C-alpha positions as a Markdown table, in Angstrom:
| # | Residue | x | y | z |
|---|---|---|---|---|
| 1 | Met | -10.6 | -17.1 | 5.6 |
| 2 | Ile | -10.3 | -18.4 | 2.0 |
| 3 | Pro | -11.5 | -16.3 | -0.9 |
| 4 | Glu | -12.2 | -17.7 | -4.3 |
| 5 | Lys | -9.1 | -18.5 | -6.4 |
| 6 | Leu | -8.0 | -16.0 | -9.1 |
| 7 | Lys | -9.3 | -17.1 | -12.6 |
| 8 | Lys | -9.2 | -15.9 | -16.1 |
| 9 | Gly | -11.8 | -13.1 | -16.8 |
| 10 | Asp | -11.6 | -11.7 | -13.2 |
| 11 | Glu | -11.5 | -7.9 | -13.0 |
| 12 | Ile | -8.6 | -6.1 | -11.3 |
| 13 | Arg | -8.4 | -2.4 | -10.4 |
| 14 | Ile | -5.1 | -0.5 | -10.0 |
| 15 | Ile | -5.4 | 2.3 | -7.5 |
| 16 | Ala | -2.8 | 5.0 | -6.9 |
| 17 | Pro | -3.0 | 6.5 | -3.4 |
| 18 | Ser | -0.5 | 9.2 | -2.7 |
| 19 | Cys | 0.1 | 12.9 | -2.6 |
| 20 | Ser | 0.2 | 13.5 | -6.3 |
| 21 | Ala | -0.8 | 11.6 | -9.4 |
| 22 | Lys | 1.7 | 13.6 | -11.4 |
| 23 | Thr | 4.5 | 11.2 | -10.5 |
| 24 | Val | 2.8 | 7.9 | -11.2 |
| 25 | Asp | 5.3 | 5.6 | -12.9 |
| 26 | Gln | 3.4 | 5.1 | -16.2 |
| 27 | Lys | 5.8 | 2.4 | -17.3 |
| 28 | Phe | 5.0 | 0.2 | -14.3 |
| 29 | Ile | 1.3 | 0.7 | -14.7 |
| 30 | Thr | 1.5 | -0.1 | -18.4 |
| 31 | Leu | 3.6 | -3.2 | -17.9 |
| 32 | Ala | 1.3 | -4.4 | -15.0 |
| 33 | Lys | -1.8 | -3.9 | -17.2 |
| 34 | Glu | -0.2 | -5.6 | -20.2 |
| 35 | Lys | 0.9 | -8.6 | -18.1 |
| 36 | Leu | -2.4 | -9.0 | -16.3 |
| 37 | Glu | -4.4 | -8.5 | -19.5 |
| 38 | Ser | -2.3 | -11.1 | -21.3 |
| 39 | Leu | -3.4 | -13.5 | -18.6 |
| 40 | Gly | -7.0 | -12.8 | -19.4 |
| 41 | Phe | -7.9 | -10.2 | -16.7 |
| 42 | Lys | -9.9 | -7.0 | -17.2 |
| 43 | Ile | -8.0 | -3.9 | -15.8 |
| 44 | Asn | -9.1 | -0.5 | -14.7 |
| 45 | Val | -7.1 | 2.4 | -13.1 |
| 46 | Ala | -8.3 | 4.8 | -10.4 |
| 47 | Leu | -6.5 | 7.7 | -8.6 |
| 48 | Val | -7.1 | 8.5 | -5.0 |
| 49 | Thr | -4.8 | 11.5 | -4.4 |
| 50 | Asn | -5.0 | 15.1 | -3.3 |
| 51 | Lys | -7.4 | 17.0 | -5.5 |
| 52 | His | -5.0 | 19.6 | -6.8 |
| 53 | Glu | -5.7 | 21.9 | -9.8 |
| 54 | Lys | -4.6 | 19.2 | -12.3 |
| 55 | Tyr | -6.4 | 16.3 | -10.7 |
| 56 | Asn | -9.0 | 16.0 | -13.5 |
| 57 | Glu | -6.2 | 16.3 | -16.1 |
| 58 | Phe | -4.3 | 13.4 | -14.6 |
| 59 | Lys | -7.5 | 11.3 | -14.4 |
| 60 | Lys | -7.9 | 11.8 | -18.1 |
| 61 | Tyr | -4.2 | 11.0 | -18.8 |
| 62 | Tyr | -4.4 | 7.7 | -17.0 |
| 63 | Ala | -8.0 | 6.9 | -18.3 |
| 64 | Ala | -8.9 | 6.6 | -14.6 |
| 65 | Ile | -12.5 | 5.9 | -13.6 |
| 66 | Asp | -14.3 | 8.0 | -11.1 |
| 67 | Ile | -14.1 | 7.4 | -7.3 |
| 68 | Asp | -16.1 | 9.9 | -5.2 |
| 69 | Tyr | -14.3 | 11.0 | -2.1 |
| 70 | Asp | -13.4 | 14.1 | 0.0 |
| 71 | Asp | -9.8 | 15.0 | 0.7 |
| 72 | Leu | -8.6 | 15.0 | 4.3 |
| 73 | Thr | -8.8 | 18.2 | 6.3 |
| 74 | Gln | -6.4 | 19.2 | 9.0 |
| 75 | Glu | -9.1 | 18.3 | 11.5 |
| 76 | Asp | -9.2 | 14.7 | 10.0 |
| 77 | Ile | -5.4 | 14.4 | 10.2 |
| 78 | Asp | -5.4 | 15.6 | 13.8 |
| 79 | Cys | -8.1 | 13.0 | 14.6 |
| 80 | Leu | -6.0 | 10.2 | 13.1 |
| 81 | Tyr | -2.9 | 11.4 | 14.8 |
| 82 | His | -4.7 | 11.3 | 18.2 |
| 83 | Leu | -6.2 | 7.9 | 17.4 |
| 84 | Tyr | -2.9 | 6.4 | 16.3 |
| 85 | Tyr | -0.6 | 7.8 | 19.1 |
| 86 | Asn | -3.0 | 7.9 | 22.0 |
| 87 | Ile | -5.2 | 4.9 | 21.5 |
| 88 | Arg | -4.1 | 2.3 | 19.0 |
| 89 | Val | -0.3 | 2.3 | 19.0 |
| 90 | Pro | 0.8 | 3.7 | 22.4 |
| 91 | Lys | 4.6 | 3.1 | 21.8 |
| 92 | Lys | 4.4 | 6.0 | 19.3 |
| 93 | Trp | 6.0 | 4.4 | 16.3 |
| 94 | Gly | 5.5 | 6.6 | 13.2 |
| 95 | Ala | 2.7 | 5.5 | 11.0 |
| 96 | Gly | 4.0 | 7.3 | 7.9 |
| 97 | Ala | 1.6 | 9.6 | 6.1 |
| 98 | Phe | -2.0 | 9.4 | 7.4 |
| 99 | Phe | -3.4 | 11.0 | 4.2 |
| 100 | Ser | -2.2 | 8.2 | 1.9 |
| 101 | Gly | -4.6 | 5.5 | 3.2 |
| 102 | Gly | -6.8 | 8.0 | 5.2 |
| 103 | Arg | -8.5 | 9.2 | 2.0 |
| 104 | Phe | -10.3 | 5.9 | 1.8 |
| 105 | Leu | -12.1 | 6.8 | 5.1 |
| 106 | Lys | -13.6 | 9.7 | 3.2 |
| 107 | Leu | -15.3 | 7.8 | 0.4 |
| 108 | Lys | -18.7 | 9.1 | -0.5 |
| 109 | Thr | -19.7 | 5.9 | -2.3 |
| 110 | Pro | -18.3 | 2.4 | -2.2 |
| 111 | Ile | -15.4 | 1.5 | -4.5 |
| 112 | Pro | -16.9 | -0.4 | -7.5 |
| 113 | Thr | -16.7 | -4.2 | -7.2 |
| 114 | Tyr | -13.7 | -5.9 | -8.8 |
| 115 | Asp | -12.1 | -9.2 | -8.1 |
| 116 | Tyr | -8.7 | -7.8 | -7.1 |
| 117 | Tyr | -7.3 | -4.4 | -6.2 |
| 118 | Ile | -3.7 | -3.3 | -6.7 |
| 119 | Phe | -2.7 | -0.2 | -4.6 |
| 120 | Val | 0.4 | 1.6 | -6.0 |
| 121 | Arg | 2.0 | 4.6 | -4.4 |
| 122 | Ser | 2.2 | 7.3 | -7.1 |
| 123 | Asp | 5.8 | 8.6 | -6.7 |
| 124 | Leu | 7.6 | 5.3 | -7.2 |
| 125 | Ser | 9.9 | 4.0 | -9.9 |
| 126 | Phe | 10.0 | 0.3 | -9.9 |
| 127 | Lys | 13.1 | -1.9 | -10.3 |
| 128 | Lys | 10.9 | -5.0 | -10.9 |
| 129 | Thr | 7.8 | -5.9 | -12.8 |
| 130 | Ile | 4.8 | -7.3 | -11.2 |
| 131 | Asn | 5.8 | -10.7 | -12.6 |
| 132 | Asp | 9.0 | -10.7 | -10.6 |
| 133 | Leu | 7.1 | -10.5 | -7.2 |
| 134 | Asp | 5.9 | -13.5 | -5.3 |
| 135 | Ile | 2.2 | -12.6 | -5.3 |
| 136 | Asp | -0.5 | -14.8 | -3.7 |
| 137 | Phe | -3.9 | -13.6 | -5.2 |
| 138 | Asn | -5.8 | -15.4 | -2.4 |
| 139 | Lys | -4.2 | -13.3 | 0.4 |
| 140 | Ile | -3.5 | -9.7 | 1.4 |
| 141 | Asn | -0.1 | -8.9 | -0.1 |
| 142 | Tyr | 2.5 | -6.6 | 1.5 |
| 143 | Leu | 6.0 | -6.1 | 0.1 |
| 144 | Trp | 8.0 | -7.0 | 3.2 |
| 145 | Ile | 8.4 | -7.0 | 7.0 |
| 146 | Glu | 9.5 | -3.5 | 7.9 |
| 147 | Thr | 12.3 | -2.5 | 10.2 |
| 148 | Asp | 13.6 | 0.9 | 11.2 |
| 149 | Ile | 16.0 | 2.8 | 8.9 |
| 150 | Asn | 18.5 | 3.0 | 11.8 |
| 151 | His | 19.1 | -0.8 | 11.4 |
| 152 | Phe | 20.8 | -0.2 | 8.0 |
| 153 | Glu | 24.1 | 1.2 | 6.9 |
| 154 | Phe | 23.1 | 4.5 | 5.3 |
| 155 | Gly | 22.5 | 4.4 | 1.6 |
| 156 | Thr | 22.5 | 0.5 | 1.4 |
| 157 | Ser | 20.4 | -2.5 | 2.3 |
| 158 | Lys | 23.0 | -3.8 | 4.7 |
| 159 | Ile | 21.6 | -4.4 | 8.2 |
| 160 | Ile | 24.1 | -3.4 | 10.9 |
| 161 | Lys | 22.1 | -3.8 | 14.1 |
| 162 | Glu | 20.8 | -6.9 | 15.7 |
| 163 | Asp | 17.2 | -8.1 | 15.9 |
| 164 | Pro | 15.7 | -6.1 | 12.9 |
| 165 | Lys | 12.4 | -8.0 | 13.4 |
| 166 | Met | 11.7 | -6.6 | 16.9 |
| 167 | Phe | 9.2 | -4.2 | 15.3 |
| 168 | Trp | 7.5 | -7.1 | 13.5 |
| 169 | Arg | 7.2 | -9.1 | 16.7 |
| 170 | Gln | 5.7 | -6.2 | 18.7 |
| 171 | Tyr | 3.5 | -4.5 | 16.1 |
| 172 | Asn | 3.5 | -6.5 | 12.9 |
| 173 | Arg | 5.3 | -3.6 | 11.2 |
| 174 | Val | 5.1 | -3.8 | 7.4 |
| 175 | Ser | 6.0 | -1.9 | 4.3 |
| 176 | Gly | 4.3 | 1.5 | 3.9 |
| 177 | Asn | 1.4 | 2.1 | 1.4 |
| 178 | Thr | 3.7 | 1.5 | -1.6 |
| 179 | Leu | 2.4 | -1.7 | -3.3 |
| 180 | Asn | -0.4 | -3.9 | -2.0 |
| 181 | Ile | -2.5 | -6.5 | -3.8 |
| 182 | Val | -5.8 | -7.3 | -2.1 |
| 183 | Pro | -8.6 | -9.7 | -3.1 |
| 184 | Arg | -12.2 | -8.3 | -3.0 |
| 185 | Phe | -12.9 | -10.6 | -0.1 |
| 186 | Phe | -10.5 | -8.6 | 2.1 |
| 187 | Leu | -11.0 | -5.1 | 0.6 |
| 188 | Asn | -13.2 | -3.4 | 3.3 |
| 189 | Pro | -11.2 | -4.6 | 6.3 |
| 190 | Phe | -8.0 | -3.6 | 4.5 |
| 191 | Leu | -9.3 | -0.1 | 3.7 |
| 192 | Ser | -10.5 | 0.5 | 7.2 |
| 193 | Cys | -6.9 | 0.0 | 8.5 |
| 194 | Met | -4.9 | 1.4 | 5.6 |
| 195 | Trp | -4.6 | 4.8 | 7.2 |
| 196 | Ala | -2.2 | 3.4 | 9.8 |
| 197 | Glu | 0.3 | 2.5 | 6.9 |
| 198 | His | 3.3 | 0.7 | 8.6 |
| 199 | Cys | 1.0 | -0.5 | 11.4 |
| 200 | Ser | -2.0 | -1.3 | 9.2 |
| 201 | Leu | -1.5 | -5.0 | 9.5 |
| 202 | His | -1.3 | -4.7 | 13.3 |
| 203 | Leu | -4.7 | -3.0 | 13.3 |
| 204 | Leu | -6.1 | -5.4 | 10.8 |
| 205 | Leu | -5.2 | -8.4 | 13.0 |
| 206 | Lys | -6.3 | -6.5 | 16.2 |
| 207 | Asp | -9.7 | -5.6 | 14.8 |
| 208 | Phe | -10.6 | -8.7 | 12.7 |
| 209 | Glu | -8.8 | -11.7 | 14.2 |
| 210 | Pro | -9.8 | -14.6 | 14.1 |
| 211 | Leu | -11.7 | -13.8 | 10.9 |
| 212 | Ile | -8.4 | -12.5 | 9.5 |
| 213 | Thr | -5.1 | -14.0 | 10.6 |
| 214 | Leu | -1.5 | -14.1 | 9.5 |
| 215 | Asn | -2.4 | -17.1 | 7.4 |
| 216 | Asp | -4.3 | -14.6 | 5.2 |
| 217 | Val | -1.2 | -12.4 | 4.6 |
| 218 | Asn | 1.6 | -12.8 | 2.0 |
| 219 | Phe | 4.9 | -11.0 | 1.7 |
| 220 | Met | 5.9 | -10.5 | -1.9 |
| 221 | Cys | 9.6 | -10.2 | -1.0 |
| 222 | Ser | 9.4 | -13.2 | 1.5 |
| 223 | Glu | 9.6 | -13.1 | 5.2 |
| 224 | Glu | 13.3 | -13.8 | 5.4 |
| 225 | Lys | 14.7 | -10.3 | 5.2 |
| 226 | Cys | 13.5 | -6.9 | 6.5 |
| 227 | Tyr | 13.6 | -3.7 | 4.5 |
| 228 | Ala | 12.6 | -0.1 | 5.1 |
| 229 | Thr | 10.2 | 1.9 | 2.9 |
| 230 | Asp | 12.2 | 5.1 | 3.1 |
| 231 | Ala | 14.2 | 4.8 | -0.2 |
| 232 | Thr | 15.8 | 8.2 | 0.3 |
| 233 | Thr | 18.0 | 6.8 | 3.0 |
| 234 | Val | 18.3 | 3.0 | 2.5 |
| 235 | Val | 18.1 | 0.6 | -0.5 |
| 236 | Asn | 15.3 | -1.9 | -1.2 |
| 237 | Pro | 15.0 | -4.4 | -4.1 |
| 238 | Val | 11.7 | -3.2 | -5.5 |
| 239 | Phe | 11.5 | 0.6 | -5.9 |
| 240 | Thr | 13.0 | 4.0 | -5.6 |
| 241 | Phe | 11.3 | 7.4 | -5.2 |
| 242 | Asn | 11.1 | 9.5 | -8.4 |
| 243 | Lys | 10.6 | 12.8 | -6.7 |
| 244 | Lys | 12.0 | 14.6 | -3.7 |
| 245 | Ile | 10.2 | 13.8 | -0.5 |
| 246 | Leu | 9.5 | 16.8 | 1.7 |
| 247 | Gly | 8.7 | 16.9 | 5.4 |
């Protein structure tokens, strides 16, 4: 499937899906907006996070537009847990946090139409600007092919075990919901699978192939080397966490 090419004047939305908007890396968002606006694009920001007591304050701080959704209940999370482990991914690989992408299953109204959508996890500090990444605006962009943290020497990016791509071959395992760039053409299929995080691409291909294939996917850090999303235990070239991760 081939969407229309990115062109000057297209509208792009930056969406922060995570547990708290309080930790959004404002520097990254500012630089991303400035860079994209300098290329002639129109940019808006939205927050899809847990609706804590300061949610509206953070929306105002980031000049975020409204998106109407309900937060996930424990019943919702239990349902996704059952779906993931007992139906969709029987080998029981961890999906990550269901609530990150799961909130998009609770939208009350459709996300407003833009040409491109940038999904940014809100608790990251970026080592690179958006200009440093190999982005293909005609495809669904993930950061990298994901492997297990046990393949790395602790605290480094050095792979110490053989066959780090075994997870990719079996389940198309990819980076978690940290940074994705998606054309409008692919938005609804992407959102329907985003809840599965590391295995979202596996579900996307399983549900939509041949309409969506690996030819419609791009890895912004190339396909040559695997990384792991858990920046608390291993090193990757794109980001670190800027808060303590609990649980």
